[in-house]
C-alpha positions, 0 to 999 in steps of 0.5 A, spaced: 333 702 324 327 705 327 326 705 335 321 700 338 316 703 343 311 699 347 305 703 349 301 700 355 295 704 355 288 701 358 284 707 354 283 704 347 282 711 344 289 714 347 292 707 346 290 707 338 292 715 337 299 714 341 300 708 336 298 711 330 302 717 331 308 714 333 308 709 327 307 715 323 313 718 326 317 712 324 317 708 330 316 701 330 310 700 335 306 695 339 301 696 344 297 693 350 291 695 354 294 691 361 300 689 364 298 681 362 297 683 355 304 687 355 307 681 358 305 677 352 307 682 347 314 682 350 315 675 348 316 677 341 318 684 342 324 688 345 322 695 346 327 701 346 322 705 350 316 704 354 310 709 355 306 706 361 300 709 364 300 708 371 292 707 372 291 701 369 285 697 370 285 690 372 289 691 379 296 692 376 299 699 375 304 701 370 308 704 376 308 697 380 310 694 374 316 698 372 321 694 376 320 687 373 320 690 366 327 694 368 330 687 370 328 684 363 330 690 359 335 694 363 337 699 357 330 701 355 327 708 357 321 708 361 316 713 361 310 713 366 304 717 364 298 719 368 292 723 370 295 724 377 298 731 379 305 732 378 307 731 385 304 725 386 306 722 379 313 724 381 313 720 387 311 714 384 315 714 378 321 716 382 320 710 387 318 705 381 325 707 377 321 711 371 326 715 367 321 720 366 314 722 368 308 726 365 301 728 366 297 726 360 293 732 359 300 736 359 303 732 353 300 734 346 302 729 340 306 734 338 310 735 344 310 727 345 314 726 338 318 732 340 320 729 347 321 722 344 326 725 339 330 729 344 330 722 349 333 718 344 338 723 342 340 724 349 340 716 350 344 714 344 
């Protein structure tokens, strides 16, 4: 059974690229451009892993939303993505309860797939 991933990313091009590559790697992927859209998707989709942009448009950030999603999906893995520097992002991620935090520019698609494979192997 393939792992399920929800990508929450407001930059349409990035959202589409992540979705395409993750599906190509065999993951079952849904996506959303906002927290409100993610809530609608989650009515019919139970992800094993969330990839969430921190700086979402519309006033609701990925980091602020992790605690609420963790209550509903306590076994899910949460990755917070951002364009912010490592120190700032690490602080936000730690306070939100994210399992991992990555600066977008540092993660190539190949690294993303490698890291996800390692994460799913670790969190069996």
